[in-house]
N, CA, C, O and CB atoms as a CASP TS submission, in Angstrom:
PFRMAT TS
TARGET T0000
AUTHOR 0000-0000-0000
METHOD Language model
MODEL 1
PARENT N/A
ATOM      1  N   LYS     1       1.306  12.258   6.324  1.00  0.00           N
ATOM      2  CA  LYS     1       0.612  11.472   5.315  1.00  0.00           C
ATOM      3  C   LYS     1       0.258  12.374   4.148  1.00  0.00           C
ATOM      4  O   LYS     1      -0.066  13.548   4.327  1.00  0.00           O
ATOM      5  CB  LYS     1      -0.657  10.801   5.901  1.00  0.00           C
ATOM      6  N   THR     2       0.321  11.824   2.977  1.00  0.00           N
ATOM      7  CA  THR     2       0.143  12.644   1.783  1.00  0.00           C
ATOM      8  C   THR     2      -1.318  12.982   1.492  1.00  0.00           C
ATOM      9  O   THR     2      -1.604  14.036   0.923  1.00  0.00           O
ATOM     10  CB  THR     2       0.737  11.942   0.600  1.00  0.00           C
ATOM     11  N   GLY     3      -2.232  12.114   1.868  1.00  0.00           N
ATOM     12  CA  GLY     3      -3.635  12.343   1.552  1.00  0.00           C
ATOM     13  C   GLY     3      -3.972  11.985   0.109  1.00  0.00           C
ATOM     14  O   GLY     3      -5.130  12.075  -0.299  1.00  0.00           O
ATOM     15  N   GLU     4      -2.976  11.585  -0.657  1.00  0.00           N
ATOM     16  CA  GLU     4      -3.190  11.207  -2.043  1.00  0.00           C
ATOM     17  C   GLU     4      -3.407   9.706  -2.144  1.00  0.00           C
ATOM     18  O   GLU     4      -2.895   8.930  -1.337  1.00  0.00           O
ATOM     19  CB  GLU     4      -2.004  11.642  -2.914  1.00  0.00           C
ATOM     20  N   ALA     5      -4.171   9.318  -3.147  1.00  0.00           N
ATOM     21  CA  ALA     5      -4.429   7.889  -3.351  1.00  0.00           C
ATOM     22  C   ALA     5      -3.407   7.311  -4.324  1.00  0.00           C
ATOM     23  O   ALA     5      -3.047   7.951  -5.312  1.00  0.00           O
ATOM     24  CB  ALA     5      -5.870   7.657  -3.880  1.00  0.00           C
ATOM     25  N   TYR     6      -2.951   6.121  -4.041  1.00  0.00           N
ATOM     26  CA  TYR     6      -2.036   5.392  -4.914  1.00  0.00           C
ATOM     27  C   TYR     6      -2.647   4.036  -5.199  1.00  0.00           C
ATOM     28  O   TYR     6      -3.511   3.575  -4.453  1.00  0.00           O
ATOM     29  CB  TYR     6      -0.616   5.249  -4.272  1.00  0.00           C
ATOM     30  N   GLY     7      -2.216   3.401  -6.251  1.00  0.00           N
ATOM     31  CA  GLY     7      -2.780   2.105  -6.579  1.00  0.00           C
ATOM     32  C   GLY     7      -1.744   1.152  -7.137  1.00  0.00           C
ATOM     33  O   GLY     7      -0.657   1.551  -7.553  1.00  0.00           O
ATOM     34  N   ILE     8      -2.108  -0.102  -7.132  1.00  0.00           N
ATOM     35  CA  ILE     8      -1.301  -1.157  -7.730  1.00  0.00           C
ATOM     36  C   ILE     8      -2.210  -1.886  -8.707  1.00  0.00           C
ATOM     37  O   ILE     8      -3.292  -2.340  -8.335  1.00  0.00           O
ATOM     38  CB  ILE     8      -0.698  -2.139  -6.640  1.00  0.00           C
ATOM     39  N   ALA     9      -1.778  -1.997  -9.939  1.00  0.00           N
ATOM     40  CA  ALA     9      -2.590  -2.661 -10.958  1.00  0.00           C
ATOM     41  C   ALA     9      -2.309  -4.161 -10.972  1.00  0.00           C
ATOM     42  O   ALA     9      -1.157  -4.596 -10.959  1.00  0.00           O
ATOM     43  CB  ALA     9      -2.318  -2.054 -12.348  1.00  0.00           C
ATOM     44  N   VAL    10      -3.381  -4.934 -10.998  1.00  0.00           N
ATOM     45  CA  VAL    10      -3.277  -6.384 -11.168  1.00  0.00           C
ATOM     46  C   VAL    10      -4.331  -6.805 -12.191  1.00  0.00           C
ATOM     47  O   VAL    10      -5.363  -6.152 -12.344  1.00  0.00           O
ATOM     48  CB  VAL    10      -3.472  -7.147  -9.796  1.00  0.00           C
ATOM     49  N   ARG    11      -4.056  -7.886 -12.875  1.00  0.00           N
ATOM     50  CA  ARG    11      -5.026  -8.386 -13.853  1.00  0.00           C
ATOM     51  C   ARG    11      -6.285  -8.882 -13.139  1.00  0.00           C
ATOM     52  O   ARG    11      -6.213  -9.354 -12.004  1.00  0.00           O
ATOM     53  CB  ARG    11      -4.406  -9.523 -14.708  1.00  0.00           C
ATOM     54  N   LYS    12      -7.419  -8.777 -13.797  1.00  0.00           N
ATOM     55  CA  LYS    12      -8.694  -9.213 -13.208  1.00  0.00           C
ATOM     56  C   LYS    12      -8.646 -10.656 -12.732  1.00  0.00           C
ATOM     57  O   LYS    12      -9.236 -10.999 -11.708  1.00  0.00           O
ATOM     58  CB  LYS    12      -9.818  -9.050 -14.215  1.00  0.00           C
ATOM     59  N   GLU    13      -7.944 -11.498 -13.475  1.00  0.00           N
ATOM     60  CA  GLU    13      -7.899 -12.915 -13.106  1.00  0.00           C
ATOM     61  C   GLU    13      -6.958 -13.201 -11.938  1.00  0.00           C
ATOM     62  O   GLU    13      -6.939 -14.322 -11.431  1.00  0.00           O
ATOM     63  CB  GLU    13      -7.480 -13.738 -14.296  1.00  0.00           C
ATOM     64  N   ASP    14      -6.188 -12.225 -11.507  1.00  0.00           N
ATOM     65  CA  ASP    14      -5.273 -12.391 -10.370  1.00  0.00           C
ATOM     66  C   ASP    14      -5.958 -12.028  -9.046  1.00  0.00           C
ATOM     67  O   ASP    14      -5.461 -11.196  -8.286  1.00  0.00           O
ATOM     68  CB  ASP    14      -4.014 -11.522 -10.567  1.00  0.00           C
ATOM     69  N   LYS    15      -7.087 -12.654  -8.788  1.00  0.00           N
ATOM     70  CA  LYS    15      -7.880 -12.330  -7.598  1.00  0.00           C
ATOM     71  C   LYS    15      -7.140 -12.646  -6.302  1.00  0.00           C
ATOM     72  O   LYS    15      -7.234 -11.889  -5.336  1.00  0.00           O
ATOM     73  CB  LYS    15      -9.194 -13.087  -7.629  1.00  0.00           C
ATOM     74  N   GLU    16      -6.410 -13.749  -6.275  1.00  0.00           N
ATOM     75  CA  GLU    16      -5.660 -14.112  -5.063  1.00  0.00           C
ATOM     76  C   GLU    16      -4.564 -13.093  -4.779  1.00  0.00           C
ATOM     77  O   GLU    16      -4.332 -12.730  -3.626  1.00  0.00           O
ATOM     78  CB  GLU    16      -5.046 -15.519  -5.206  1.00  0.00           C
ATOM     79  N   LEU    17      -3.896 -12.635  -5.822  1.00  0.00           N
ATOM     80  CA  LEU    17      -2.848 -11.625  -5.657  1.00  0.00           C
ATOM     81  C   LEU    17      -3.445 -10.334  -5.111  1.00  0.00           C
ATOM     82  O   LEU    17      -2.859  -9.697  -4.236  1.00  0.00           O
ATOM     83  CB  LEU    17      -2.127 -11.358  -6.998  1.00  0.00           C
ATOM     84  N   LYS    18      -4.604  -9.950  -5.623  1.00  0.00           N
ATOM     85  CA  LYS    18      -5.276  -8.738  -5.155  1.00  0.00           C
ATOM     86  C   LYS    18      -5.591  -8.839  -3.662  1.00  0.00           C
ATOM     87  O   LYS    18      -5.378  -7.883  -2.916  1.00  0.00           O
ATOM     88  CB  LYS    18      -6.570  -8.494  -5.957  1.00  0.00           C
ATOM     89  N   VAL    19      -6.087  -9.974  -3.234  1.00  0.00           N
ATOM     90  CA  VAL    19      -6.406 -10.182  -1.818  1.00  0.00           C
ATOM     91  C   VAL    19      -5.140 -10.086  -0.970  1.00  0.00           C
ATOM     92  O   VAL    19      -5.131  -9.421   0.066  1.00  0.00           O
ATOM     93  CB  VAL    19      -7.091 -11.555  -1.607  1.00  0.00           C
ATOM     94  N   LEU    20      -4.070 -10.751  -1.412  1.00  0.00           N
ATOM     95  CA  LEU    20      -2.806 -10.717  -0.670  1.00  0.00           C
ATOM     96  C   LEU    20      -2.251  -9.298  -0.571  1.00  0.00           C
ATOM     97  O   LEU    20      -1.793  -8.881   0.493  1.00  0.00           O
ATOM     98  CB  LEU    20      -1.776 -11.632  -1.337  1.00  0.00           C
ATOM     99  N   LEU    21      -2.293  -8.566  -1.669  1.00  0.00           N
ATOM    100  CA  LEU    21      -1.801  -7.186  -1.652  1.00  0.00           C
ATOM    101  C   LEU    21      -2.629  -6.320  -0.706  1.00  0.00           C
ATOM    102  O   LEU    21      -2.074  -5.563   0.089  1.00  0.00           O
ATOM    103  CB  LEU    21      -1.825  -6.591  -3.066  1.00  0.00           C
ATOM    104  N   ASN    22      -3.947  -6.428  -0.789  1.00  0.00           N
ATOM    105  CA  ASN    22      -4.815  -5.627   0.073  1.00  0.00           C
ATOM    106  C   ASN    22      -4.595  -5.949   1.547  1.00  0.00           C
ATOM    107  O   ASN    22      -4.566  -5.048   2.384  1.00  0.00           O
ATOM    108  CB  ASN    22      -6.278  -5.852  -0.294  1.00  0.00           C
ATOM    109  N   GLU    23      -4.443  -7.222   1.861  1.00  0.00           N
ATOM    110  CA  GLU    23      -4.197  -7.616   3.257  1.00  0.00           C
ATOM    111  C   GLU    23      -2.842  -7.107   3.734  1.00  0.00           C
ATOM    112  O   GLU    23      -2.718  -6.609   4.853  1.00  0.00           O
ATOM    113  CB  GLU    23      -4.267  -9.149   3.407  1.00  0.00           C
ATOM    114  N   GLY    24      -1.837  -7.233   2.888  1.00  0.00           N
ATOM    115  CA  GLY    24      -0.500  -6.770   3.250  1.00  0.00           C
ATOM    116  C   GLY    24      -0.448  -5.270   3.459  1.00  0.00           C
ATOM    117  O   GLY    24       0.177  -4.793   4.407  1.00  0.00           O
ATOM    118  N   ILE    25      -1.097  -4.526   2.583  1.00  0.00           N
ATOM    119  CA  ILE    25      -1.125  -3.066   2.711  1.00  0.00           C
ATOM    120  C   ILE    25      -1.885  -2.660   3.967  1.00  0.00           C
ATOM    121  O   ILE    25      -1.460  -1.748   4.677  1.00  0.00           O
ATOM    122  CB  ILE    25      -1.770  -2.421   1.464  1.00  0.00           C
ATOM    123  N   ALA    26      -2.993  -3.318   4.249  1.00  0.00           N
ATOM    124  CA  ALA    26      -3.765  -3.008   5.460  1.00  0.00           C
ATOM    125  C   ALA    26      -2.920  -3.232   6.713  1.00  0.00           C
ATOM    126  O   ALA    26      -2.948  -2.417   7.635  1.00  0.00           O
ATOM    127  CB  ALA    26      -5.046  -3.872   5.521  1.00  0.00           C
ATOM    128  N   LYS    27      -2.169  -4.332   6.749  1.00  0.00           N
ATOM    129  CA  LYS    27      -1.280  -4.615   7.883  1.00  0.00           C
ATOM    130  C   LYS    27      -0.194  -3.554   8.009  1.00  0.00           C
ATOM    131  O   LYS    27       0.100  -3.069   9.102  1.00  0.00           O
ATOM    132  CB  LYS    27      -0.639  -6.002   7.731  1.00  0.00           C
ATOM    133  N   LEU    28       0.386  -3.208   6.884  1.00  0.00           N
ATOM    134  CA  LEU    28       1.458  -2.219   6.861  1.00  0.00           C
ATOM    135  C   LEU    28       0.966  -0.864   7.351  1.00  0.00           C
ATOM    136  O   LEU    28       1.667  -0.173   8.090  1.00  0.00           O
ATOM    137  CB  LEU    28       2.033  -2.090   5.454  1.00  0.00           C
ATOM    138  N   LYS    29      -0.249  -0.483   6.937  1.00  0.00           N
ATOM    139  CA  LYS    29      -0.803   0.812   7.354  1.00  0.00           C
ATOM    140  C   LYS    29      -1.027   0.882   8.861  1.00  0.00           C
ATOM    141  O   LYS    29      -1.002   1.970   9.437  1.00  0.00           O
ATOM    142  CB  LYS    29      -2.116   1.077   6.630  1.00  0.00           C
ATOM    143  N   LYS    30      -1.244  -0.253   9.503  1.00  0.00           N
ATOM    144  CA  LYS    30      -1.459  -0.280  10.951  1.00  0.00           C
ATOM    145  C   LYS    30      -0.145  -0.188  11.721  1.00  0.00           C
ATOM    146  O   LYS    30      -0.149   0.042  12.930  1.00  0.00           O
ATOM    147  CB  LYS    30      -2.201  -1.549  11.348  1.00  0.00           C
ATOM    148  N   SER    31       0.971  -0.366  11.030  1.00  0.00           N
ATOM    149  CA  SER    31       2.275  -0.334  11.692  1.00  0.00           C
ATOM    150  C   SER    31       2.931   1.037  11.515  1.00  0.00           C
ATOM    151  O   SER    31       2.476   1.858  10.718  1.00  0.00           O
ATOM    152  CB  SER    31       3.192  -1.446  11.133  1.00  0.00           C
ATOM    153  N   THR    32       3.996   1.268  12.262  1.00  0.00           N
ATOM    154  CA  THR    32       4.736   2.526  12.124  1.00  0.00           C
ATOM    155  C   THR    32       5.560   2.541  10.837  1.00  0.00           C
ATOM    156  O   THR    32       5.989   3.604  10.389  1.00  0.00           O
ATOM    157  CB  THR    32       5.654   2.743  13.339  1.00  0.00           C
ATOM    158  N   LYS    33       5.777   1.394  10.255  1.00  0.00           N
ATOM    159  CA  LYS    33       6.571   1.296   9.025  1.00  0.00           C
ATOM    160  C   LYS    33       5.921   2.063   7.881  1.00  0.00           C
ATOM    161  O   LYS    33       6.628   2.603   7.030  1.00  0.00           O
ATOM    162  CB  LYS    33       6.758  -0.168   8.627  1.00  0.00           C
ATOM    163  N   TRP    34       4.602   2.123   7.841  1.00  0.00           N
ATOM    164  CA  TRP    34       3.884   2.829   6.773  1.00  0.00           C
ATOM    165  C   TRP    34       4.316   4.288   6.732  1.00  0.00           C
ATOM    166  O   TRP    34       4.675   4.800   5.671  1.00  0.00           O
ATOM    167  CB  TRP    34       2.352   2.728   6.976  1.00  0.00           C
ATOM    168  N   ASP    35       4.283   4.956   7.872  1.00  0.00           N
ATOM    169  CA  ASP    35       4.674   6.365   7.928  1.00  0.00           C
ATOM    170  C   ASP    35       6.135   6.545   7.536  1.00  0.00           C
ATOM    171  O   ASP    35       6.480   7.514   6.860  1.00  0.00           O
ATOM    172  CB  ASP    35       4.434   6.930   9.329  1.00  0.00           C
ATOM    173  N   GLU    36       6.990   5.626   7.951  1.00  0.00           N
ATOM    174  CA  GLU    36       8.408   5.690   7.583  1.00  0.00           C
ATOM    175  C   GLU    36       8.571   5.625   6.063  1.00  0.00           C
ATOM    176  O   GLU    36       9.356   6.379   5.487  1.00  0.00           O
ATOM    177  CB  GLU    36       9.197   4.541   8.255  1.00  0.00           C
ATOM    178  N   LEU    37       7.838   4.737   5.424  1.00  0.00           N
ATOM    179  CA  LEU    37       7.930   4.588   3.970  1.00  0.00           C
ATOM    180  C   LEU    37       7.392   5.819   3.242  1.00  0.00           C
ATOM    181  O   LEU    37       7.976   6.261   2.253  1.00  0.00           O
ATOM    182  CB  LEU    37       7.166   3.344   3.519  1.00  0.00           C
ATOM    183  N   ILE    38       6.293   6.367   3.723  1.00  0.00           N
ATOM    184  CA  ILE    38       5.723   7.572   3.112  1.00  0.00           C
ATOM    185  C   ILE    38       6.727   8.715   3.189  1.00  0.00           C
ATOM    186  O   ILE    38       6.955   9.419   2.206  1.00  0.00           O
ATOM    187  CB  ILE    38       4.396   7.970   3.808  1.00  0.00           C
ATOM    188  N   ILE    39       7.322   8.894   4.362  1.00  0.00           N
ATOM    189  CA  ILE    39       8.311   9.964   4.534  1.00  0.00           C
ATOM    190  C   ILE    39       9.523   9.722   3.628  1.00  0.00           C
ATOM    191  O   ILE    39      10.007  10.645   2.973  1.00  0.00           O
ATOM    192  CB  ILE    39       8.757  10.061   6.017  1.00  0.00           C
ATOM    193  N   LYS    40      10.002   8.500   3.595  1.00  0.00           N
ATOM    194  CA  LYS    40      11.204   8.179   2.821  1.00  0.00           C
ATOM    195  C   LYS    40      10.999   8.374   1.318  1.00  0.00           C
ATOM    196  O   LYS    40      11.866   8.930   0.644  1.00  0.00           O
ATOM    197  CB  LYS    40      11.629   6.747   3.096  1.00  0.00           C
ATOM    198  N   TYR    41       9.865   7.924   0.789  1.00  0.00           N
ATOM    199  CA  TYR    41       9.691   7.908  -0.654  1.00  0.00           C
ATOM    200  C   TYR    41       8.793   9.009  -1.222  1.00  0.00           C
ATOM    201  O   TYR    41       8.842   9.274  -2.423  1.00  0.00           O
ATOM    202  CB  TYR    41       9.146   6.605  -1.048  1.00  0.00           C
ATOM    203  N   PHE    42       7.980   9.651  -0.394  1.00  0.00           N
ATOM    204  CA  PHE    42       7.025  10.611  -0.940  1.00  0.00           C
ATOM    205  C   PHE    42       7.121  12.015  -0.357  1.00  0.00           C
ATOM    206  O   PHE    42       6.337  12.884  -0.740  1.00  0.00           O
ATOM    207  CB  PHE    42       5.658  10.104  -0.730  1.00  0.00           C
ATOM    208  N   SER    43       8.047  12.262   0.548  1.00  0.00           N
ATOM    209  CA  SER    43       8.177  13.624   1.070  1.00  0.00           C
ATOM    210  C   SER    43       9.188  14.388   0.227  1.00  0.00           C
ATOM    211  O   SER    43      10.076  13.804  -0.394  1.00  0.00           O
ATOM    212  CB  SER    43       8.605  13.614   2.567  1.00  0.00           C
ATOM    213  N   GLU    44       9.034  15.680   0.220  1.00  0.00           N
ATOM    214  CA  GLU    44       9.930  16.515  -0.595  1.00  0.00           C
ATOM    215  C   GLU    44      11.089  17.021   0.203  1.00  0.00           C
ATOM    216  O   GLU    44      11.938  17.738  -0.328  1.00  0.00           O
ATOM    217  CB  GLU    44       9.184  17.684  -1.190  1.00  0.00           C
TER
END
């Protein structure tokens, strides 16, 4: 894991999108797929 923070920008009025993104990311982080993606896209 990188230990670095990343973000996704959404407009203030897109509250539903923000909730969906946060829920999806939380689910992904609980799975093994999260580590696979970090290694694939953020490792040197």
